[in-house]
N, C-alpha and C positions, 0 to 999 in steps of 0.2 A: 511447932512439935520439936521440934530442933533441939531443946533444954531439956528432954525426956530420954533414958533409957530405954532401950528397944523393950524391957520387958515392960516398963511402963505404958508403952504406949499399945503394945500389945494387952495390959491390963484394963486400959481405958478402951480399948477396941470391941474390947469382949462386952463390959459395962456396958455399951450404946447397942450390940449385939441384941443382949439379953434385955435390954429397956423395951427392946422393938415390940412391934404386934408381929402375933405367928406369920401374917399373909408378907409381910418386909421381911422377915427371917428365911422363907421362902425363897423370896425372888434373890438375896443374897448369895443363897445354899446354892439354888441355880446356876447362878453364874461363876460362883466360886464364893469362898468365904473367905480366900487367900489374897485373892486378889480385890480385894473388897476396898476400899480405903475412905474411910469416913471422916479423913480430915485434910480428902484433896480441894484443892482451888479452886473456886467456881467459874463453868468456862467465859470466854466473851459473849455478850449478847450479841443477840443477831443484828441489834442495827452500826454495831462498830465493824461489820462485814466491810470488805469494800472491793469497788469494780476492778477492772484491768488499768483505769486511770488513778486511781488511790485517791477517790473521791467517795465519799458514804451514800446513803440512797436519798437524806437529807441535803447532802451540798450541791448531788447531781438535778434532784427536783426543782431546788430555787435557784439554780442555775440557770435548768429550763426554763421556770413561769417567768424568771426576769428577762429573757427575751424572748418573750412571745406578748403582741401589744394585750391590755389589761381587759381592753373592752371586746375582745376576741374570743375570750374565754369564762367557762363559770365554774361552780367547783366538782360537775362533773367529768369536764375535761380535765382539773389537776387531777381529780381522784385516778382517773384511769390514765394519765400518764405516770401515777405516782405507783400502779399497779405497773404497767408495762418494766418500769423502773426495778421494782423490786425482784422481776419475774427475771430479767434481763441479769441483773447481779446475783440471783438464787441459781441459774443456767436452766430454770425452764422452760421444759420442750412446746408448752403449749404458747409462751410468750413470744419464743424465740420464731413460731411459725407465724404467728400474728405479724411479727415485726419483717417477716421476710413478704410476706404478701403483699404486706403495706408497700414497701418499697419497689414490690415489682410491678403491681398496682401503678403506683404513681409513674413508675418507668414506661407503662404503657398509656400512658393517658399522654406524657408529653411525645410519644414516638407517634401518636394517632392525632396529636396534632390540639388536645384539650390541657383545658387549664392542670396543674397541679389538682392534688389533694387540696 
């Protein structure tokens, strides 16, 4: 939009707004027509989010599963691991609780002389 004058941009913005349905217009007016930018760049997709180690969820799960004995897991196992991975990256409190409980329980088993999870 850099090649257009501010007047041309406003004209295009008004044309887009006028071509919208009433419901869409109400949503924009509710948030504020002046703040609305129909020419804004799209946001990054969720799968580009990275964790503290700068890895994507796909990189993390691939690395994890490559270190697990393939005869020890099935699709349900891999799906559960991936759900945990996404939950950790997205700071999901439910997943955090599950993770902390699993670590606590594993430590309890070791402390009492049992095999680990």
